[in-house]
Structure formats: C-alpha cells, structure tokens
N, C-alpha and C positions, 0 to 999 in steps of 0.2 A: 504493500499499499504505500501512497504518498508519505514521504517524510514530514516531519513538523514544520521544517523551515524550508522554505523555497525561493530562491532569488529570481526576481523579474526584475531586469534591468537595473535601477539602483535601489530597489525596494526589498524588504525581507517580508515574506507572506508567511505566516505560521497559524497552525491550532492553537487555540485557547483553551487549554484544558485546566488551568489553574485560577482559582478565584481572583487573585489580583489582577490578571489580564482580562477577567470577564468585567471586573469592575471598571478597568480603563475604558473597554469599549463601550459600557452604558454610558459613563461620562462622555465619550465622543458622540454616542448618539443624541445626548442631552444638548451638547453644543451644536451640532448640525442641525438639528431640527427647532432650535431655539425653544427647548421645554421652559417651562416656568417653575418646576419642581424638579427634584431629583426623581429619576426612575419614571419619567412621565411616559417616554416612549416606549420603554421596555424594562422592566425590573430585573435587577441582578440575580434575584432569586429564580426567576425563569430562565435566565440565561444558563445560571448554574445547572438546573434540572435539565434543559435541553442537551447541554454539552456532555453531562453524564449519561445522559439515556443514549449517546451514540450519535447525535444530531450534528451539523455543521456549524461550527462558531469559529471563526477565523478573523487576523487582525493583519494589516500590513505596516510596516514601520519605514521610515526614511531616517536612517542613524538610529537614534534612540527614541525618536518621536512616533508615537501610534498616530497615521493619518488617515487610516481607513478600516472598516471592519464589517462583517457580514454575519447575519445569523440566519440559517436556513434549517428546515425540520423536513423530515421523510414523510411523504405523503403516499398514495396509494399507486404505485409503480413509478414514481418520481419523487424528486427533490423539491420542495417548495422554498424558494429564497424569499424569506419574509422581509428583511429589511437590510440595507446596506447604508452606510455612514461613510462619505468621504469629507475629510476636513475642508471647510469651505476655502481656504486658503490655498488649496492644492487641486482645484477643479482643473481638470485639462493636463493635467500631469502625470497620466497614466495609471494612477492608484485603481480606479474602479477596473480598468481592464485587468490589472496584476489580480485583483481579487477573484475576477471571473475565471481566469486561468488558474487560478489555485483551485476554484470552487470544480471546476470542470474535471480537473485530475483527480481529486478527491472522489468526486461521484463515480468516475469511471473505474478508479481502483476498488470500489465497492459494487460493481456490476450494474450502476444506475446510468442510464443513457439519455434521461428525459429530465431536464431542470425547467420549472414554471416559476414565474413572479408576475406581480402587478404593478403598473407604474401610472402616475397622473399622466393622462394623455396631452395635458395642456403644456407640460414641462419639455420644450423642444429639445434640449441637450440630452435628456435621457432618452427621448424617442429616437434620436439620431444614433445613440451609443447602442440602445437595444435592438434595433431593427437594421440600421445599415451597417454598424461596425460589427455587432456579434453575429446577426444573421438570424435571430429570434423572430417567431412569426406570432403577430397577434391573432389570437382565436375567440375573444369574445370582448364585447364592451360590457363594463359592470359598473350600474349606475349606483352612485352613492354608496358603494360597497362597505366601507367600514362605518358609516354614519359619521355624526360629528367628531371631530378631532380637535383638541385644544392646544396642540403645541404651536409654535410662532410660525410655522411654514404652513400649516394647513388651517389653522383658525379661521373661520368666517366663510369657508368654501365647502361644498359638498364634496365628497371623495371618491367621484368618478374614477375608475382605472380601466386601463387596457390589460388583459390577462394575455401572456405571451408565453410560448412554449419554444425552449432550446433543445433541439434535437442533437445531441452530442455525437452521433453517429453519421450524421449528414455531412458531406463534403462541405467545406466552407465555401458558401457561395458568394460571389461577387454582389456589390450593391447594384440592384436591377436599374437600369436607365429608365429616365422618365418617357414614358410613350410620347409620341409626337402629337398626338391628338387629344392629349389631355386637356379635361374641361375644368375649370375652377368651380367647384361646387361652394365653396366658401372660400372667400379673399380676406385680405387685410387692408385698413385704409390707412393713409399716411399718418394718422393720429393714433395708430394701434387700436383700430376699434373691427370686430368682425363684419363682413360684406358678404351676405347671401346671395347667392345667384340661381338660376334654376338649375335642378337636379340634369346630370348628363343623359340624353335620350339614347335609347338603344344600346345599353352597355358600354358606352364609350368611357375609356380611362377617366379618373376624376383626381382631383388635387384638392385638399382641405387644409386650409391654414391654421396656424396656432399664434398665439400672442408672442411677441418679441421677449418679454419675459414675466411670466404669470406671476411669480413671488414677489416682484418689486410692484407689479401692478395692482395686487390685492391690498398693499397697504396705501399706495397712491390713489388709485380709483376703483372703490370694491364695485360699483354699479358697471364699470367695464370689465373687471374680472367676471362677474355674474353673467354678463351679456356673452363673453366667451365661453364660459362652462356649457351654457345653454346651447350656443350654436354648434360648437363642436359634437355636443352629444347629439344633437339631432342630426348633423351631417353624418356621422361615423355610424350611428345605429341605423339609421335609414339605409346607406350604403351596405352595411354588412349584412341588413335583413333582406336585402335585394340581390344578394349573392356575389357581393363583392368580397375582395381580399386586399388587406394593405401589404404592398409589395416593396415598399421604399419610404424613406423619409429625406425630404432635401435639406441640405445645410442653412436654407432660408427660411425653414420652418413650416414646409408644407409635407402632409401625408400624401402619398401616390397610392392610389386604390384601382384595381383592375377587375374586370368581371371574371368569374372564374370559368 
C-alpha cells in the first residue's frame, strides 16, 4: 500500500493517523472556511474516528507548514471525498492537485477505483480543477444539498452542489474542446450579473456562465449572488434533465454541455 509520506513537487503529502495531525487539519479547515467557532466545519473527534476506522485523512506540507488537507470516507463501492481545505494563501500552487494524486494512489492501493465528491457549481476555480484538470464527470445536480451552513464561505446561500465521479481506471482524457456551435444558455454581464438566453434548440451544445468570484460577491452583493444561484441552478438542472452532460469547463468561467 501507499507509504505514509509521498513527495509531490515541493510538497510532502501524508496520512494523518495521530491526533496532533488531525487537530492541525481541523484548524486548517476552520481557517479556510472562516469558521466562527472551533470545529465548526468538522469536529476533531469525528476526524479521529474516521481515521481510526480506516478512512482517508491526509495533509500536505510545504516545509513545516500544513497547507492542505482532505477527509474522505468509504461509500458503497467508492470513496467519498467529503471535504478538502487549501490554505487561502496557497491557491494555484499545486496543493489541491498533490492531495488528489495522493488520494488516488491511496484508493487504488485498496482496490478502490471510483472516487466521488460534491462542489459548489458557482465556484469556477473548483469546477475547472475537477472537470478540466482531473477529468471528473458531473453526474447530478443536488439542490441545497447540505441545507444552511454557517461558516464564513457558505453562510447566507443555499448549498447547491454538483456531484462528480472520478473513474481512476479511465485513461486521463484531455480537456474537451468547446464545440464550434455552442450556444450560451446563460451568459455574464459586464457588471457580473447572470444573463439568461433561450435554451439551445435541437440538442445544440450549450454554455453556462458562472460568476467571476462568488465568494467575494456574497459579501459585496448578496442579491446578485442569489440571482446567480437561481440562474445556474435553472440552466444546469434543465439541461441535465434534457439529456445533456457536462463535458468541460472553460478558464473564463463557462460550463460546456453537450447532448448525449
């Protein structure tokens, strides 16, 4: 099985079997999600129990600093990756990718070939990472999945999530190119508001926009954030119900969907 420590670029990724490491991970979760109280995101005793029961609890260090961590648990025939934290000061520096590579090897070493998780469909950097970089496939739109959350990232918004499946046995697919005839079902205005258009007729490929920075928008303009939640929910649920699938996510914040 995979060793406790794995080097990925300048990071060291390791399982966290001891209480001290688990406490450090929970503190990182609280900082990342701007929790108002200790253990608001995930309690230390729960992390402790999950690790002791053989689930996946890991952290990523850069030098002596814990800069990322993940908690996942075993589901029916798959590993469910429940929560990941990356220190806000290290976004875009490979921490999330290193954690996913470690998680992949950990799962394969135990005969697990299917990893699943949820993410907020309005957070474009996560959509790009999950869909375009890793090649995970969204399989369902879950409306207000967790109910109200009170941490500093999610408070005041409904917790819609895209549910994705990462097939560890599949060849790594290249990001799919945008179809030439893609129609913008949902666009974005110059002042970062959703712009709805007519759904694409006859199964044409579709584009669905996301806000530039939903986390900042929630604090600056809650009404605009709410408008984005409802608009993206309507566009994606309608397209998925009509037989479309998400085939990519552009760097400028648009989902690409094509009819099956």
